[in-house]
N, C-alpha and C positions, 0 to 999 in steps of 0.2 A: 406618624405619632406613634409613640412610645407608650407601652402599657406597663407599669409597674407590677409584677408579680411574685409571691412567695411560694416556693416549694418547700412544703414539711412533709416529714414520713407520716406514714399511715399508720406503722406499727414501730414504735422506737425500739421495742423488744428485738425486733427481727435483726437489726446489726447493731450490737454494741460490744465494747470490751470492759472486762472487769478485771480485777486486780488475780493474778496469777496467769493470765492469758499469756501467749506469745505468738505473734503476728508480726510480719514485716511492715505493715501501715502502721503498727503501733511506734515504731522507729520514727517514721514521718511526723505521727503527732508529737511527739516527745521534741521533735526540732521545731514544730510549730510552737510550741510551748516555750522552749528555750530562746526562739525569738521575741517572745514577749517578757522575758525575765523571770518566768515562771517554774523552769525546770532546771535544777542545779548541776546535773551531771550529764554525762555525754549520753547520747540516744543507743540504745541497745536491743530495743524490740521485744521487752520484757513488760508488761502490766505491773509494775511493783507499787510499793507504796510511795515512793515520791511522785509516781505519776499520779496515782490515785489524788493525792493532796493538789497537786498542779492543775488536774482537772477542774477538781473544786473549787479551788482558787480562779480560774477562769471562769465558771459557771456563776460564782457568787459575782463576780466582778461585770458579766454581762447578763446578769438579772434574769439566768436561766435555773430552771429546777436544779439545784446542790446535788449529785447523785454521786458524784466520783466516778463515774462511767462514762465513757465517748457513745453518746448513741449518735444517730446522723444529723441531728440538728444540732449537737454540739460541734461535731465534725464541719459542719458547712460553716457555722462562726468563726472556727479556727480557721477557715479557708476563706473567710468573707464573701460567703456565697449565700446568705439567708436571703438576701434582697437582690434582685438583678432587673436588668432591663431587657426586656424581650419585645418582638413585635407582635402585634396583634394577630391572632390565628385567620390566615385566608380561607380555611374552608373548617366546617363543624369538626373533621376528621381529626384536625390537628389537637382539639382540646379534649373531645369525648373518646377518641380512640375508637378503635371495631370492637363490636360487642362480643364477636366470635373470633377475636384474636387469640391465638396460642403459638409457642414458640418451639421447635425442634432444635437441639444444638447437637450435631455428629461429632462426635470427639475424632474418630477417625479420619475426617475428610476435612477438619477444623472450619465448619460449616454452621452457620446460625440460618434456620429457614423460618421465615414469617408465615403464618397460614393463618387464614378467614375461612373458619370451619375447617373443611378438609381441602381447600384450594392453596396452593402454594401461592403466596404473593411477591415473598421477596427473600432472595439469598445473601449472604452477607459471610466474606471471610473472618475468621475471629483466630484471637490467639485462646489458649486453652493451658492448664496448670503443667507445672513438668514434671516427670517420672516422681520426684520424691515430695511435690507437693501437687496430686493430680487433682484434676475437676472431679467434683463427684457427681456419680451417676442417679439417676433417681427423677422423680416426679415433684416439682415445685411449684411455686408461684409468685409473680412479683409482689414484694411486701412492700417497696419504697420505692419512691421516683422523685429524684432529686436534679437540679440544674445546676450546671456549672460547679461541681464540686472542686474541680481544678486538681493539681498536681497529678499525682500518678493514677488518677480516675477519670480525667480528660474532662470532656465538657458535660457529660452526663453519667448519672449513677441509677440503675435498675436494680436495688437488691432484692436478693431472694427470701424465702420463709426459711432459709438455714442461717444462723449467724455467722456474718463476716464475708457472706461469699454473695456475688451480684454480676450482673452484665454493665460492663461501662466503658467509656471512652479510653484514651491512653495518653500519654506525651511520648510515647515511642511508636510510632507507625510503623518502623520497619519489624518490630516483632510480629505483627500481625502475620497467621499463618502457621506460625510455630508454637511449640509446649515450651513457654517460657514462664508463666504467672504462677503465681501462690495458691490457685485454684478456681480464681476467677475467668470470667471469660471477656476477654478484651476485643474491641473493636476501633476502627477507624472512627474518628469522631463525628464525622457528616455520616455516618451510618448510624450509630449511636443514636444521634439528634433525630434519624429519620425514624428508627425502631420506637423509640421514646414517644413520639406522636401518635403511632399507630396504637399503643398498649395501654392498658389501665392498671390500678392497683389490682390484684386477684387474676392475670391474664396467667395461664397456665405455662408451664416450663418443663418440658420434657428434655432430659440430657442423657443421650444413648452413646454406646462406643462406636 
């Protein structure tokens, strides 16, 4: 039996693009808009006035709040990922997460460790930001959880409470273990899916060198 589930962001402001922003993901957003006949020029990664207008039209057509900026819900709708089919949870952990979960990302070793309190449970290899766009160090928290965002984000998105940054899957698994991203933390899709099932919105994330 399949269960229809909708995963929407907890804090829409935690990961959104607005006019004047520059980010490689904006280029993909522009290409997605162009595929629907809404973006009139070549994708260039700059959130310009044409992008604001195209996003507003997309939101209006999709009966979303018309803001002109791309929040996680708008991005999911662009990827046709707002509603998906997932199997029912086999254990409570798959839906409730670990109440004491916390994540340590060690940049030097390209490793993500999931803890239950002070006890390490799982270690995962990750890709991190390249020198020109490094993964930011600091203390953060999971702010959004989205299933199947697609494209460069792979099968899971776990956004941080730092705009435009998150932990996600990948469509380029050969890059795991390298410094190649634009600042986000990339995982193999099966690993991202497993991590997703253990954590909740609010799970602490510590990024260290």
